[in-house]
C-alpha positions in Angstrom: 0.4 2.2 -2.1 -2.3 3.2 -4.5 -1.6 4.5 -7.9 -3.8 6.8 -9.9 -3.7 8.1 -13.5 -2.7 11.7 -14.0 -6.0 13.1 -15.3 -7.0 11.3 -18.6 -3.4 10.5 -19.4 -1.9 7.0 -19.1 0.7 8.1 -16.6 0.3 6.5 -13.2 1.7 8.0 -10.0 1.6 7.1 -6.3 -1.2 8.6 -4.3 1.4 10.0 -1.9 4.5 11.6 -3.4 7.6 13.3 -2.2 8.3 17.0 -2.8 11.7 18.6 -2.5 11.0 22.1 -1.2 11.2 21.4 2.6 13.9 18.7 2.7 16.2 20.0 0.0 15.5 23.7 0.5 15.9 23.8 4.3 18.8 21.5 5.0 20.5 20.8 1.6 21.7 17.6 3.2 22.3 15.0 0.5 22.4 12.1 3.0 19.1 13.0 4.5 17.5 13.5 1.1 18.8 10.2 -0.1 17.5 8.4 3.0 14.1 10.1 2.5 13.8 9.3 -1.2 14.9 5.7 -0.9 12.5 5.1 2.1 9.6 6.7 0.2 10.3 4.5 -2.8 10.4 1.4 -0.6 6.9 2.4 0.6 5.6 2.6 -3.0 6.2 6.3 -3.8 7.2 6.7 -7.4 6.6 10.4 -7.9 9.3 13.0 -6.9 8.6 16.7 -7.4 11.1 19.6 -7.8 11.4 23.1 -9.2 14.1 25.4 -10.6 13.5 27.9 -7.8 13.9 25.5 -4.8 17.2 26.5 -3.1 18.1 28.4 -6.2 18.6 25.2 -8.2 20.6 23.3 -5.5 17.5 21.2 -4.8 17.5 19.8 -8.4 21.3 19.2 -8.2 20.9 17.2 -5.0 18.1 15.1 -6.5 20.3 14.7 -9.6 23.0 12.9 -7.5 20.4 10.5 -6.0 18.3 9.6 -9.0 20.9 7.3 -10.6 20.4 4.9 -7.8 16.8 4.3 -9.1 15.8 2.6 -12.4 14.6 5.6 -14.4 11.6 3.7 -15.7 10.4 3.1 -12.1 10.2 6.8 -11.1 8.2 9.8 -12.2 10.2 13.1 -11.9 8.8 16.6 -12.3 10.2 20.1 -12.1 8.7 23.5 -12.5 9.8 26.6 -14.5 9.1 30.2 -13.7 11.6 31.7 -11.3 15.1 31.0 -12.7 17.0 33.9 -11.1 17.8 37.5 -11.5 17.3 39.2 -14.9 14.3 40.0 -17.1 14.6 36.8 -19.1 15.2 34.5 -16.2 11.6 34.8 -14.9 8.3 33.9 -16.5 7.0 31.7 -19.2 8.5 33.2 -22.3 9.8 30.8 -24.9 13.3 31.9 -24.1 13.1 31.1 -20.3 11.1 27.9 -20.8 13.6 26.5 -23.1 16.7 27.7 -21.3 15.3 27.1 -17.9 14.3 23.5 -18.8 17.7 22.7 -20.2 19.4 24.1 -17.0 17.1 22.0 -14.8 17.8 18.9 -16.8 21.5 19.5 -16.4 21.2 19.9 -12.6 18.9 16.8 -12.4 21.3 14.9 -14.6 18.4 13.6 -16.7 17.6 13.5 -20.4 14.0 14.3 -19.7 11.5 14.9 -16.9 8.1 13.1 -16.9 6.1 16.3 -16.1 7.2 19.9 -16.6 5.0 22.5 -14.9 4.6 26.2 -15.6 5.1 27.2 -12.0 2.8 30.2 -12.1 0.7 32.0 -14.8 2.6 34.7 -16.6 0.4 37.7 -17.6 3.3 39.3 -19.4 3.6 36.4 -21.9 0.9 35.4 -24.5 -0.6 32.0 -23.6 0.0 31.0 -27.3 3.8 31.5 -26.8 3.8 29.4 -23.7 1.7 26.5 -25.2 3.8 26.3 -28.3 7.0 26.3 -26.3 5.8 23.6 -24.0 4.8 21.5 -27.0 8.3 22.0 -28.5 9.8 20.8 -25.3 7.7 17.6 -25.5 8.6 17.2 -29.2 12.3 17.6 -28.4 12.1 14.9 -25.7 12.8 17.2 -22.8 9.5 16.3 -21.1 6.8 13.7 -21.6 3.9 15.8 -20.3 3.3 19.4 -19.2 1.2 20.9 -16.5 0.4 24.1 -14.6 0.7 25.2 -11.0 -1.5 27.7 -9.2 -3.2 28.7 -12.5 -6.9 29.7 -12.5 -9.6 27.7 -14.2 -9.9 30.3 -16.9 -6.2 30.3 -17.6 -6.2 26.5 -17.9 -9.2 26.7 -20.2 -7.4 29.2 -22.4 -4.3 27.0 -22.6 -6.5 24.1 -23.8 -8.3 26.3 -26.2 -5.0 27.4 -27.8 -3.8 23.8 -27.9 -7.0 22.5 -29.5 -7.0 25.2 -32.2 -3.4 24.5 -33.1 -3.5 20.7 -32.8 -1.1 20.8 -29.8 -1.0 19.1 -26.4 -2.7 20.9 -23.5 -1.6 20.6 -19.9 -2.7 17.3 -18.3 -2.3 18.3 -14.7 -2.5 21.3 -12.3 -0.6 21.5 -9.0 -2.7 23.6 -6.6 -2.7 24.3 -2.9 -5.4 22.0 -1.4 -6.3 21.1 2.1 -9.1 21.2 4.7 -8.8 25.0 4.9 -8.3 25.8 1.2 -10.9 24.1 -1.0 -12.6 26.5 -3.3 -10.4 26.1 -6.4 -10.2 22.3 -6.4 -13.8 21.6 -5.4 -15.6 24.5 -7.2 -13.5 26.4 -9.8 -12.1 23.3 -11.5 -15.3 21.2 -11.3 -16.0 21.2 -15.1 -12.3 20.8 -16.1 -12.1 17.2 -14.8 -14.4 15.9 -17.4 -14.0 18.5 -20.2 -10.2 18.4 -20.5 -9.4 15.5 -18.2 -7.5 17.6 -15.7 -5.4 15.7 -13.1 -4.2 17.2 -9.7 -1.0 16.8 -7.8 -1.8 18.9 -4.7 0.6 20.5 -2.2 0.5 21.7 1.4 -2.0 19.1 2.8 -1.2 20.3 6.3 -1.7 24.0 5.5 2.0 24.9 6.2 1.7 22.9 9.4 -1.4 24.5 10.8 -3.4 21.3 10.6 -0.9 19.5 12.8 -2.1 21.6 15.7 1.4 22.8 16.6 0.3 26.5 16.2 -2.7 26.2 18.4 -0.8 27.8 21.3 1.3 30.2 19.3 4.0 30.1 16.6 7.2 28.5 17.8 10.4 30.4 16.9 11.9 27.4 15.0 8.7 26.6 13.1 8.2 27.1 9.3 5.7 29.9 9.8 8.2 31.8 12.0 11.1 31.3 9.6 9.3 31.8 6.2 7.8 35.3 6.4 5.6 35.0 3.3 3.9 31.8 4.7 3.0 33.6 7.9 1.5 36.5 6.0 -0.4 34.2 3.7 -2.0 32.3 6.5 -2.8 35.6 8.3 -4.5 36.8 5.1 -6.4 33.5 4.7 -7.6 33.9 8.3 -6.4 30.4 9.4 -4.5 31.5 12.5 -7.6 31.9 14.8 -9.2 30.1 17.7 -12.1 28.8 15.6 -9.7 26.9 13.4 -7.6 25.7 16.4 -10.8 24.3 18.0 -11.6 22.4 14.8 -8.1 20.9 14.8 -8.5 19.8 18.4 -11.7 18.0 17.4 -10.1 16.4 14.4 -7.2 15.2 16.5 -9.5 13.6 19.0 -11.4 11.9 16.2 -8.1 10.6 14.6 -6.9 9.2 17.9 -9.9 6.8 17.9 -8.1 5.1 14.9 -4.7 5.4 16.5 -3.6 8.4 14.5 -3.4 12.2 14.9 -4.8 15.3 13.2 -2.1 15.6 10.6 -2.6 12.0 9.4 -6.3 12.7 9.1 -5.6 15.9 7.1 -3.4 14.1 4.6 -5.9 11.2 4.3 -8.7 13.7 3.7 -6.9 15.0 0.6 -6.3 11.5 -0.6 -10.0 10.5 -0.5 -10.8 13.1 -3.2 -10.9 10.9 -6.4 -9.9 13.9 -8.5 -6.5 14.1 -6.7 -3.8 12.1 -8.6 -1.2 12.5 -5.9 -0.7 14.4 -2.6 2.8 15.9 -2.4 4.4 15.5 1.0 7.3 17.6 2.2 9.6 16.8 5.2 12.5 18.6 6.9 13.3 15.4 8.9 13.3 11.7 8.1 11.0 10.8 11.0 8.5 13.4 9.8 8.4 11.8 6.3 8.1 8.3 7.8 5.2 9.4 10.0 3.4 11.3 7.3 3.4 8.3 5.0 1.4 6.3 7.6 -1.5 8.5 6.6 -2.1 5.9 3.9 -2.9 3.4 6.6 -5.6 5.7 8.1 -6.9 6.3 4.6 -7.5 2.6 4.2 -9.4 2.4 7.5 -11.9 5.2 7.0 -15.4 4.6 5.9 -17.9 7.0 4.2 -19.7 7.5 7.5 -16.4 8.5 9.1 -15.7 11.0 6.4 -19.2 12.5 6.8 -18.4 13.0 10.5 -15.1 14.7 9.6 -16.9 17.0 7.2 -19.2 18.1 10.0 -16.2 18.9 12.1 -14.6 20.9 9.4 -17.8 22.8 8.7 
């Protein structure tokens, strides 16, 4: 496994990491989750991602039962705060919800602190100053070591850093964006100056574009698939225009290319995200143990690819 620093911080995390949304949220199977986490750790994964909203907090509770089997100093744990439940003060990035939501997450995780605490979405209803001060207090109180953002715009991240600098506070070290072969604009264009100016790190999610880059939707959407079962995902991909023949043809070409190395399109899609030096970690999700085991082998393909190979892949992506 390769380890990269999170932005300009000294924190090092595995290039491939394990996220809890699929495994915890879909099955809520503690034995499956324990098997996945322990296997991932054996393969060098040290970063485990969660959120208060995943399975309405049950995801954190399950991880909290498994984490004691690891040495705390050997794992990096993150969670995200924004959607904490029903009620006007259970949602958003107000000081009240950030403090209360974080304490509730720590209780479910059975931890004294998380390594990274993310603001899960931007909150236009809360002044950024309130959020930045609250996140710094959570660091000062020892509830988290670092803080970051998820799905924030470049301007919103810049404003957070401006506020932090003006008040001698700590700005976010990392952003958690959607990033894959089909969604590239924010990471490769919008954030381009943030990597050097504020030292922004990235922990990216959905490397397979909700499964589209596996090729399993090329002939329609199976009834038991994630896109069929999660309505907002299907609508999002329709809006993005990814469910069309042009994309399917590209996936077929990518699959043929990957098979020359003994792999498949989904391995290539994960490896493609890994090769971006700005990415600190690629978060993998899995609803089954064989799926996680298979996806982790993308690291082997990543090690085999040369610059000339990646140039050929870029031509296929267009």
